[in-house]
C-alpha positions in Angstrom: 277.7 200.2 -103.9 274.1 200.7 -104.6 272.9 198.9 -107.8 271.1 201.9 -109.2 274.2 204.1 -108.7 276.4 201.4 -110.4 274.0 201.3 -113.3 274.0 205.1 -113.6 277.8 205.2 -113.5 277.9 202.7 -116.4 275.4 204.6 -118.5 277.0 208.0 -117.8 280.3 206.5 -118.9 278.8 205.8 -122.3 277.3 209.2 -122.6 280.5 210.8 -121.6 282.5 209.1 -124.3 279.9 210.0 -126.9 280.2 213.6 -125.9 283.9 214.0 -125.3 285.6 210.9 -126.7 287.8 208.4 -125.0 289.9 210.9 -122.8 287.5 213.3 -121.1 288.9 215.5 -118.4 287.3 216.8 -115.2 288.5 219.5 -112.8 287.3 219.7 -109.3 288.0 222.7 -107.0 287.1 222.3 -103.3 286.7 225.2 -100.9 286.4 225.0 -97.1 286.9 222.4 -94.3 288.2 218.9 -94.3 284.7 217.5 -94.7 284.5 219.3 -97.9 287.8 217.8 -99.0 286.5 214.3 -98.1 283.4 215.1 -100.2 285.5 216.2 -103.0 287.5 212.9 -103.0 284.2 211.0 -103.3 283.1 213.3 -106.2 286.4 212.6 -107.9 286.0 208.9 -107.3 282.6 208.9 -109.1 284.1 210.9 -112.0 287.0 208.5 -112.3 284.6 205.6 -112.3 282.7 207.2 -115.3 285.9 207.5 -117.2 287.1 211.0 -116.5 290.8 211.8 -116.2 291.7 215.0 -114.3 292.8 218.4 -115.6 295.3 220.7 -114.0 293.0 223.7 -114.5 289.5 224.8 -115.7 290.6 225.7 -119.2 291.3 222.0 -120.1 288.3 220.5 -118.5 285.2 219.0 -120.1 283.5 218.8 -116.8 284.2 221.5 -114.2 282.9 221.4 -110.6 283.2 223.8 -107.7 282.6 222.1 -104.3 281.7 225.0 -102.0 281.9 226.3 -98.4 279.3 228.5 -96.7 280.9 229.1 -93.3 282.0 232.6 -94.1 280.8 235.4 -96.4 284.2 235.7 -97.9 284.2 232.1 -99.1 280.9 232.6 -100.8 281.9 235.8 -102.5 285.0 234.1 -103.9 283.0 231.3 -105.3 280.6 233.6 -107.1 283.5 235.5 -108.5 285.1 232.4 -109.7 281.9 230.9 -111.2 281.2 234.3 -112.9 284.7 234.1 -114.5 283.7 230.9 -116.4 281.1 232.6 -118.5 283.6 233.4 -121.3 285.1 229.9 -121.0 281.6 228.4 -121.5 281.0 230.7 -124.5 284.2 229.4 -126.1 283.5 225.8 -125.2 279.6 225.3 -125.1 280.0 221.5 -124.9 281.6 221.7 -121.4 279.5 221.0 -118.3 279.8 223.3 -115.3 278.5 222.2 -111.8 278.4 223.8 -108.4 277.8 221.7 -105.3 278.4 221.7 -101.6 277.3 223.8 -98.5 276.6 227.0 -100.4 274.1 225.4 -102.7 272.0 224.1 -99.7 271.0 227.6 -99.1 267.9 228.6 -101.0 269.0 232.1 -101.8 272.3 230.8 -103.2 270.6 228.1 -105.3 268.2 230.7 -106.7 271.0 233.1 -107.6 272.9 230.3 -109.4 269.7 229.3 -111.3 268.7 232.9 -112.4 272.1 234.8 -112.7 274.4 232.0 -113.9 272.5 230.3 -116.8 275.7 228.7 -118.1 275.9 226.5 -114.9 274.5 223.2 -115.8 274.2 221.4 -112.5 273.7 222.5 -108.9 273.4 219.9 -106.0 273.7 219.9 -102.3 275.7 218.0 -99.7 273.5 215.0 -99.4 273.3 214.4 -103.2 276.8 213.3 -104.0 275.6 209.8 -104.9 273.1 211.4 -107.3 276.0 212.9 -109.4 275.9 210.1 -112.2 272.1 210.4 -112.5 272.2 214.2 -112.8 275.0 214.1 -115.3 273.0 211.6 -117.4 270.1 214.1 -117.3 272.3 216.9 -118.4 274.0 215.0 -121.3 271.0 212.9 -122.3 268.2 215.5 -122.2 270.1 218.8 -122.4 268.4 220.1 -119.2 269.9 221.9 -116.3 269.8 219.8 -113.1 269.2 221.3 -109.7 268.9 219.1 -106.5 269.2 220.1 -102.8 267.8 219.0 -99.5 268.8 215.4 -99.6 270.6 215.3 -96.3 268.0 213.1 -94.7 268.4 210.4 -97.3 270.4 207.3 -96.3 274.1 207.8 -96.9 275.5 205.2 -99.3 278.4 203.1 -98.3 281.0 201.9 -100.8 281.2 204.9 -103.1 284.5 205.1 -104.9 287.1 207.5 -103.5 290.0 209.2 -105.4 292.2 210.4 -102.5 294.4 213.4 -103.0 297.5 211.9 -101.4 298.9 208.5 -100.5 300.0 209.2 -96.8 297.2 211.2 -95.2 293.5 210.3 -95.5 290.1 211.7 -94.4 287.5 209.3 -93.1 284.0 210.5 -92.4 282.8 209.1 -89.0 279.5 211.0 -88.9 277.5 213.6 -90.9 275.6 216.6 -89.9 275.2 218.6 -86.7 272.5 218.9 -84.0 274.1 221.8 -82.0 272.6 224.9 -83.8 275.2 227.3 -82.5 273.7 230.7 -83.1 276.3 231.8 -85.6 276.6 228.6 -87.6 275.1 227.6 -90.8 276.3 224.0 -90.8 273.1 222.3 -89.4 271.1 224.0 -92.2 273.4 222.9 -95.0 274.5 219.5 -93.7 271.5 218.3 -91.9 271.1 216.5 -88.6 273.6 214.1 -87.0 274.0 210.7 -88.5 276.8 208.2 -87.4 278.2 205.7 -89.9 278.1 202.1 -88.5 281.4 201.4 -86.6 282.1 198.4 -88.7 282.2 200.5 -91.9 284.4 203.1 -90.3 286.9 200.5 -88.9 286.9 198.7 -92.3 287.8 201.8 -94.2 290.5 202.7 -91.8 291.9 199.1 -92.0 292.0 199.3 -95.8 293.9 202.6 -95.6 296.4 201.2 -93.1 297.0 198.1 -95.5 297.5 200.5 -98.4 300.2 202.4 -96.6 298.5 205.5 -95.3 300.3 206.9 -92.3 297.7 209.4 -90.9 293.9 208.9 -90.8 291.8 211.8 -89.6 288.3 211.0 -88.5 285.8 213.6 -89.4 282.5 214.9 -88.0 281.0 218.3 -87.5 280.9 217.2 -83.8 282.8 214.0 -83.8 282.5 213.6 -80.1 278.8 213.0 -80.4 279.3 209.9 -82.6 276.9 207.1 -81.9 273.5 208.5 -82.4 271.1 206.1 -84.2 273.4 203.2 -84.4 272.1 199.7 -84.3 274.4 198.9 -81.3 275.6 201.5 -78.8 279.0 202.7 -79.5 280.4 206.1 -78.5 283.4 208.0 -80.0 285.8 206.7 -77.4 284.7 203.2 -78.2 285.2 203.7 -82.0 288.7 205.1 -81.4 289.5 202.0 -79.3 288.4 199.7 -82.1 290.4 201.5 -84.8 293.4 201.5 -82.4 293.4 197.7 -82.5 294.4 197.7 -86.2 298.0 196.7 -86.5 300.3 199.0 -88.3 302.5 202.1 -88.2 300.0 205.0 -88.5 298.4 207.8 -86.6 294.7 208.5 -85.8 293.6 212.1 -85.5 290.1 213.5 -85.4 288.1 216.7 -85.7 286.1 218.7 -84.9 285.5 218.1 -81.2 282.8 220.0 -79.3 283.6 220.7 -75.6 280.1 219.9 -74.5 280.6 216.3 -75.6 284.2 215.9 -74.8 284.8 213.6 -71.7 287.3 211.9 -69.5 286.5 208.6 -71.3 287.7 210.2 -74.5 290.9 211.4 -73.0 291.5 207.9 -71.4 291.1 206.4 -74.8 293.7 208.8 -76.3 296.1 208.3 -73.3 295.9 204.4 -73.6 296.1 204.3 -77.4 299.1 203.1 -79.5 298.2 205.3 -82.5 296.5 208.5 -81.3 298.9 211.5 -80.8 298.5 213.6 -77.6 296.8 216.5 -79.4 293.2 217.7 -79.6 291.5 220.4 -81.6 288.9 221.7 -79.1 287.2 225.0 -80.2 286.2 227.2 -77.4 285.1 230.2 -79.6 284.9 232.7 -76.7 286.2 232.9 -73.1 283.2 234.8 -71.8 280.2 233.0 -70.3 277.6 235.5 -71.6 278.9 235.4 -75.1 279.1 231.6 -74.9 275.4 231.5 -73.9 274.4 233.8 -76.8 276.4 231.5 -79.2 274.4 228.6 -77.7 277.6 226.6 -77.1 276.1 224.8 -74.0 279.2 225.0 -71.8 280.9 227.6 -69.6 284.5 228.9 -69.4 285.0 226.8 -66.3 283.7 223.7 -67.9 286.0 224.2 -70.8 289.1 224.7 -68.5 288.1 221.7 -66.5 288.4 219.6 -69.8 291.9 221.1 -70.3 292.9 220.1 -66.8 291.5 216.6 -67.2 293.3 216.0 -70.4 296.6 217.2 -69.0 296.2 215.1 -65.9 296.1 212.0 -68.2 298.5 213.2 -70.8 301.0 215.8 -69.4 302.4 216.3 -72.9 299.1 217.0 -74.7 298.8 220.1 -77.0 295.7 221.9 -77.9 294.5 223.9 -80.9 291.3 225.8 -81.1 288.9 228.0 -83.0 288.1 231.6 -81.8 285.4 234.0 -83.1 286.3 237.7 -82.6 283.5 240.3 -82.4 280.4 238.2 -82.0 277.2 240.4 -82.1 277.1 242.4 -78.8 280.5 241.3 -77.5 282.3 244.1 -75.6 286.0 244.7 -75.4 285.9 243.6 -71.8 284.3 240.3 -72.8 287.0 240.0 -75.5 289.6 240.3 -72.8 288.1 237.1 -71.2 289.0 235.3 -74.5 292.6 236.7 -74.3 293.0 235.5 -70.7 291.7 232.0 -71.5 294.2 231.8 -74.4 297.0 232.8 -72.1 295.9 230.2 -69.5 295.7 227.3 -71.8 298.6 228.2 -74.1 297.4 226.7 -77.3 300.1 225.7 -79.8 297.9 227.3 -82.6 294.6 229.2 -83.1 292.3 229.4 -86.0 290.8 232.8 -85.5 288.0 234.5 -87.4 286.2 237.9 -87.2 282.5 237.2 -86.9 280.7 236.8 -90.3 276.9 236.9 -90.3 275.3 233.9 -92.1 271.8 234.4 -93.4 269.3 232.1 -91.7 271.1 231.9 -88.4 270.0 233.4 -85.1 273.0 235.6 -84.7 272.5 237.2 -88.0 269.5 239.0 -86.5 271.3 240.2 -83.3 272.3 243.8 -82.8 275.9 244.2 -83.6 277.1 247.8 -82.7 280.9 247.3 -82.8 282.3 248.4 -86.1 284.4 246.0 -88.1 287.4 248.3 -87.9 287.3 248.0 -84.0 287.0 244.2 -84.3 290.0 244.2 -86.6 292.0 245.8 -83.8 290.9 243.2 -81.4 291.9 240.6 -83.9 295.4 242.0 -84.1 295.7 242.1 -80.4 294.9 238.5 -80.1 297.4 237.5 -82.8 300.1 239.4 -80.8 299.3 237.5 -77.7 299.2 234.2 -79.5 302.5 234.8 -81.3 304.2 235.1 -78.0 302.7 231.9 -76.7 303.5 230.0 -79.9 307.1 231.1 -79.7 307.4 229.9 -76.1 305.8 226.6 -77.0 308.3 226.1 -79.8 311.2 227.1 -77.7 310.4 224.3 -75.2 310.9 221.8 -77.9 314.4 222.8 -78.9 316.7 219.9 -78.1 313.9 217.3 -78.2 313.5 214.3 -80.5 310.3 214.3 -82.5 308.8 211.7 -84.7 307.3 213.6 -87.7 305.2 212.7 -90.6 306.8 214.3 -93.6 304.1 216.1 -95.5 305.8 218.1 -98.3 308.8 220.2 -99.5 308.6 223.9 -99.1 309.2 225.2 -102.6 310.7 228.5 -101.4 313.2 227.0 -98.8 313.8 223.7 -100.3 313.3 222.1 -96.8 311.1 219.1 -95.9 308.2 220.0 -93.6 306.8 217.5 -91.2 304.2 217.5 -88.4 305.0 216.4 -84.9 302.6 214.3 -82.7 301.6 217.6 -81.0 300.6 219.1 -84.4 303.5 221.5 -84.7 305.4 221.8 -88.1 309.2 221.5 -88.3 311.3 222.2 -91.4 314.5 220.2 -91.9 316.9 219.3 -94.8 316.2 216.1 -96.8 315.2 214.7 -100.1 311.7 214.3 -101.6 311.8 210.5 -101.1 311.0 211.2 -97.5 307.7 212.7 -98.2 304.8 210.6 -96.9 307.0 208.7 -94.4 307.8 209.0 -90.7 311.2 210.1 -89.6 313.0 211.1 -86.4 314.0 214.8 -86.2 316.1 216.6 -83.6 314.7 220.1 -83.1 317.6 222.5 -83.2 316.0 225.9 -83.4 312.8 227.8 -82.8 312.3 230.8 -84.9 309.4 232.5 -83.4 306.4 230.1 -83.9 308.4 227.9 -86.4 310.7 225.0 -85.7 313.9 223.9 -87.5 315.5 220.5 -87.1 317.8 217.9 -88.5 317.1 214.2 -89.1 318.5 212.0 -86.4 320.5 209.9 -88.8 322.0 213.1 -90.2 323.5 214.4 -86.9 
């Protein structure tokens, strides 16, 4: 850890105890993607290092932080609503500190609104400033000032920051930061900066520590994880990184996201096929099945290029499964072009879709494009796509009835009392069992497919 950050952590710990006593509590709420979750775990690691325990809700917290997402307008609206609701809490407890960080705060108009319209918010900082948290908190506690900091994405990312992981079986490991793609609809390059890869030795070492600590599933993260390798001291691409991690001995899985089709390659699929620890599943967003729309999105591949990747992966791994992201109603998209998306879905037969109606993001190229199709019409397209995918998902699940699956048990469904685990192909299966199984691998016989859901029984229970 950087010496300056270590010193700030120590000094902040002293100030925190002076302000709130020996048992201060923090509450962190994270919105958005897995990278936000990973950022939230680093934030909680720093807070724990400063002496905070963690509250179950905002009302009990001395330090409260919202870690935000900017991908869709709905997410921003929800954050502003939740922050606004803290006004009365701050009035009752003026000694508490309220912070907002993450992707939203890297947008100038959002930071300005937080500064002017939410005077009870003490700290606002961006995605590249997580390591600055102890220093900012010192400023707030020591000088009584509000602290605002954004635009730090180009700073060197510090290794060795403490991490407080949310679970003990599944872990997120950042392989690279930022994005250079500038898809016309996407705000990510503007709020997370340009691509920077972590040194492979640091990534492998973190993965090894997790395996030795008993974690069963490690997900490597990057806005475009396939382009890993830019700016490294020695040339290593993502396939090479996977091969190095795969050498670690132990009983665990490696997953990764998100993959951009323009950088996916046969070399990547070969690394997956030859691996001992990588399941035969890939999340490969295609966004649209129409070439004109893909060009307007600035995706840098065609429908045929995408389908050729699917064929190459299946040639090497006949049992591979795919999940994807789809945008419905991109500006200027016609119903006929939307039908190309439906036909691609039917051809590939994804096991799951993450589907969104287009949401304009201020500052992106697409936000200025003509968008004549009303939202109501886009909603009908969305419903049509879901109907098609439900049928595909049902057929995919039906194929697994009678098979034996090694699943990682993730949690117990509170409504049904059944355990839920994830297969190598990233399908969930419910089955009877006790809570002691959570966080472990177990063998399950799939006995039933109810639409897009699987039911099963542990092998030793048959």
